[in-house]
N, C-alpha and C positions, 0 to 999 in steps of 0.2 A: 284364264281368258274367257271361258264361258260366263262367269259371273260379270266380268267387265262388259261382255257384249249385252248381257241381260239388262245391267244397270244402264248401259247407253240407250238401249231400246226404250226402257222406262222414262228415262230423261227426255228422249225425243217425244214420247207420248204426251208427257206433261206439257210440252211447249206446243204440241199439236192442238191440246185443249185450249191453250191461251189464244193460239191463231184462230181457231174456230169460234171462240168466243168473241174476239175482235170483229171477224167478219159478220157474225150473227147480229151483233149489235149495230154494225155499221149499216147493214142493210135495212134493219127494223127502224132505226132513228132517221135514216134518209127518207123512208116512206112516210114516216110521221111528219116530216117537214115538207112534204109535196103540196099540201093545200095552200100554202102561201105562194108557191110558184104557180099554181094552176088556177087561183081565184079569179083573175081578170079574164083568163081565157074562157073559163066556164060561164062567166056572167055574160060576155060577148057572144059565144058560140050557142049556149044552151039556155040562156035566159034565166039561170039560177040567180037567186038574190044573194047579196053578201051576207044577209042574216041567216039564210039557209046554210051556207058554207060554214060560217062562223059557229052557228049552233051545233052542226055536226061535229065539229072539232071539240067544242065543249062536251058534247055527249060522249065522244070517244074518251076524253080525259076522265070522265066519271066512271065509265066501263073499266078503263085501265086501273083506276084506284081501287075498285072493287076486286079486280082479278089479282092485283099484286100480292096481297097476303096469301092467297090461294096458291099462287104459283111458288112462293116460298115454301108453303106447306108440302107441295108435291115434290119439290127438289130435295127437301129433307128426307122424304119417304121413299122416293123412286129414283133418285138421282137425276142429273141435268139432261141426259140424252133424250128421254121421253118428253120432258118439259119443252125443250128447245125444238125438237122435231115437231111436236104438235103446234107450237107457235108459228114456225116457219110455214107449215102446211096451211094454216089458217090465213097467214099473211099473203101466201101465193094465191089462195082462192079469192081473197078480197081484192088483190091487184088485178086478177083476171076479170072479175066481175066489173070493176071500175073501167077497165080497158074497153069493155064490150057494151057499156050502157050509155044511155042518154036520159034515163029516168032519175028523177030526184029521189024517189023512194029507194031505188035499188042502190043509189049512191050513199044513202044514209045507212042502209042495212050493211052494205059492203064494207064502208069505212068505220062507221061508229059501232058496229056490232062485231062483224067477222073479223076484220083487220085489228080492231081494237082489242079483242081478246088476244089475238096473236101478239100484239104490242105489250100487253100485260104480261104474257108468258115469257116473251123475249126481252128480259129486263136485266139491269145491272146486277141485281141481287142474286139472280140465278146464276149468271156467269161467275160472280164473285164466290159464290157458294161452291161451284164446281172447281174452280181453281184452288181455293183454299184446302179442299180435300185431296187434290192432286199433289201438292207441294208440301215438302218438309221444311225446305229452306227457301229464302228469297220469295216468301208468299206475297209480301207487300208489293214488290216489284212486278211479280207476275200478275197480281190483280190489277195493278195499275195500267199495265200494258193491255191486258184483255179488255177491261172496262173502258179504256180510252177509245174503243171502237165506237162508243156513243157519240163521240164528237169527231174524231180524227178521219174515220171512214167517210164522213159526208164530205170532205174536201175533194174526193174523187167522184163520188156518186151523184151528188147533187149538181155539180157543173156538168156531168154527162147528161143528167136528166134535163137540165135546162137548155143544153144544146139541142137534144132531140126535140124539145118543145119548140124551139126556135126555127128549126130546119124542116120539121115533119109535123107530127101530131102528138097531142098530149096522150092519145091512146097507146102510142108506141112507147112512151115513158113508162106507163103503168105495166105494159107487156114486159118491158125490160126488167122492172123490179119483180114482176112475178117470176120470171125466169131465173133471176139472181137468187130469189128465195128458194126455188127448187134446187139450184145448183149447191147452195149452202146446205140445204136439207140433206142432199146426197152425201156431202162431206160429213155432216154430223152422224148420220146413220152408219157410214162406213168407217169412219176414224175416231169418233169420240167413244171412249170406252163406256160400257153400260154400267157406269159406277153407281152403286148403291152405297149407303153409308158403310164405313169400314166395319169389319166383323164385330169388333167389341161394341160398336154403336148399334149395329143392325139388330141385335138381340133385343135392345131396349125399345126400339121403335114401335112393335105391335103392342107394347104394354101401356102406351100412353094414348090418351084421346086428345082431340083438339082442345077441349076445354082444360085438360090437365097441362097441356104445352102453354096455352095462353096464361094459366095461372102461374106456371113456372116462370115465364117471361116477365109477366107483371110483377113478380116478386123480386126482381133484380133492380136494385137502384140504378145500375149501370144503363139499363134499357130506358128508363125515364129521363136520365141525362142525355143519352144519344138521341132519343126521340125528340125532346123539346129543342135540343140544339139543331136538330134537321128540320123542324117546323120553322124555326128562325132562319135557317139556311134557305129554305124554300121561298121565304118572304123576300130576302134580299137578291137572290139569284134569278130564278124563273119568274118570280112574281114582279120584281122591280126592274131588274136590268133588261131581261129578255122582252119586257112589255114596254118599258118606258124610256129606254136609252135612246133609241132612234127618234122617237117624238121629241125628247129633250134636246138632242142635237139639231133637229129642225127648228125647234123653239128659239135656240141660240143663234140661229142663222147660218148654220153650216150647211154647205151644199150636200145633196144626196150622195155623190160619189164619195165625198170625204166622210160623211157619217157611215156609209157602208163599209168603207175600207177600214175605218177604225174598228168597227163591230167584226169584220173579218180578221183583223189582228188579234182581237180578243178571243175569237173562236178558235184560231189557230193555236194559240198558246195553251188552251185548255188541255190539249193532248200532252204537251210537254209538262204542264203542271201535274197531271195525273201520274205520269210515269215517274217524275221526280218525287212526288209525295209517296208513291208506292216504295221507291228506292229508300227513302229516309225512314219509312215505317219500319223496315227491317234493321235500322241502324241507330235509332234514337228513342227517347221517351215518347211514346205515342200521344198521351194526352197533352204534353207540352207542345208537340208538333201541331196537333189538331187545333189547340187553343191559339197557337201563333198564326195559323192560316185564318181562322175566323177573325182575329183581332186585325191582322193586316188587311183582310178584305174590308172590314169596317172602316178603317182609316183610309183606305183608297177612295171611298166615297167622298171625302172632303176635297179631293181633287176635283170633283164634278161641281162642288159649290162655287168653285173659281174658274171654271172652265169656259165661261161665256166669252166668245171672241178669241179664245186661245186654242189654236189647233194642237199645239205642243202639250197642253195639259189634258186635252181630249185623248190623244194617243197615249200619253203616260198612264192615264187611268186604264185604258185598254190593255196596255202591257202588264200592269200591276195586277188588275182584276183578273185578267186572263189566266195568270199563274195560279191564282187561288180561288178560281171559279169552281171547277169540277174536282179539285184536288182534295177536298174533304172526304170523297167517297172511299178510296182504298184504306184510309186511316180508320174511318168510321166502321168499315167492314171488318178489319182486322180486330178492332176493340170489341165488336159484337161477338166475333168467334171466341175470343179469350174470356170476356166477362160475362157474357150471356149463355154461351154453350155452342159448341159445334153441332150438336144434334138438332138444335132449334134455329140455327143460324139463318136459314132461308126464310123461315116464318118471321123471326124477329126483325130481319132487314126489310122484309115486305111491309111489315107494319111501320117501320121507320120511314119508308118510302112514301107510304100513304100520308103520314104526317107532313112529309115534304111537299106533297101535292096540295094539302090543306093550306100550308103556309104560303105556297105559291099563289093560290086562289085569293087569299087575303091580301097578299102584296099587289097583285094586279089591280084589284078593286080599290084598296086603300091608297094606292099611289095615285090613281085618278081622282079619288075623292079629296085628298090633300091638295092635289093641284087645282081643282075646282074651287076649293075653299079659300086658297090664298092667291091663286093666279100666278104661282111660281113653283119651282121644283125644290127650293132649298128644304122644305120640311120632308119631302120624299127622301132626299138623300140622308139628311140627319136621323130620320127614323131608321134607315138602313144602318147607319153608323152604330147607333145605340143598340139595336137589336143583335147586330154581328158581334159586337163586344160583349153583350151578354151571353151569347152563344159560346164565345171563347172562354169566358169566366166559368160557364157551367161545366165544360169538359175538363178544365184544370182541377176540378174536384175528384177526377178518377185517378186511381193508381195505374201505373203502367201495367203491372200484372196483378191479378186478383189474389187475395190471400191464400185461397185454395184453387188449385188449377181447375178450370172449367172445360178443359179440352174434350172430356168425354161427358160432359153434363147433358 
C-alpha cells in the first residue's frame, strides 16, 4: 500500500507540473497579446503613436529571440522551477510598471525589456522540457496539454482583460495580469518540484561547456531537419496567417465580425490540435505524424485561394488550419528529446524556436511584399503551400527512433 500511495503522489505531482505549465504559458501569452487590445486606447489617452507601440512589440520579439536559447540552456542545467519563477517575477514587475506609468520610455523598458525577458523565459520549450523529464509514459499527451496553455488559456484571460478595459481602465488590466503572475509564481515555488536533470544526467552537466553542447547539437542531422522545418513553420503560421489572414479577409469583402469569428474558431481549435497531436505522438510513427501535419497545413492554404466571397471556405480553412497550426510542437519536442538528446533538449528547442521567429519575420515581410508586387494574395498562399509541403518532406527523412538511443545523450 505504501508503494501504491507513493506512486499515486508521484503521478499527481507529474500532472501538477502539467497544470502549472499550462497556467504559466496562459498568463505569459495573454500578456504578450495585450498590445493589440490596448493600442487604440493608448493612442487616444496618452498620445502615443502607433509606430511607438508597434516598434516596442518588435523590440520585445527581438529580446525574446535572444533569450530563448539561454532559457533552454538554463532549464537543462537548473531545472524548470528557477527559470519559470524568474520569468514570472519579471513579467509581474513589467505589468505593474505598465499599470503605473504614462511615460513612453517606461512603457518601452517595462514591455520590451523587463516583460520581454520574462516572455523569453516562460516559453513552450521550457515547459516541454520540464514535462518530458517528469513522465515516463504518455509524454506526448502531457506535453500537448501543458504547452496548449500558449493558446487555450487566452480564451479566458484575454476576454477578461478586454472586459476590464471596457468597463474600467487599462491600468486595472495590467494590474490583474501582474497579480495573476504572482499567483502562478507562488504555485510554481510551492508545487513544482525543484527538478534538476536526472541523476545519471546530472553528473554529465558540469563536464560540458556551452560551446561543447552547441557542437553536439550542430552535429546531429536531426537538429538541422527540425530547425529548418520550424523556420518554414514560422513563415506559414506566425508570419503569414497571424499577420495576413485578417487583412486578406477584409480584402475579400468579409465583414469584420465574420473575419474575427473565423479567426476565433482557428484559435480555439489550436488547443484541441495540440492535445490530439500529443496523444498521437505516443502512439504512432512521429516523423510520419509531423510530416502529415505539415503537408495538411500546406494543402489547407489552397482553400484560401478560392475563399473570395465564400464564407464556407473561409471557415473550412479556419477549421482545418486550426487543427494543424500549433500541433507541430509536441511532436517536434518529442523528436528533439529522442534524436538530439534529453540533456540538451532545452537548448536545442530554444535554438529551434529562434529559427521559428526568423521564419515568422520573413513570412510577415514577404507576405506584404508579394501582395504589393501582385496586388493579390494568391502568391502569398501558394508560397505557404510549397514551403509547408517542403517542411513535411524534410521531417519524413527522420527515423521514428534513432539507431542508438539518445535518451541520456
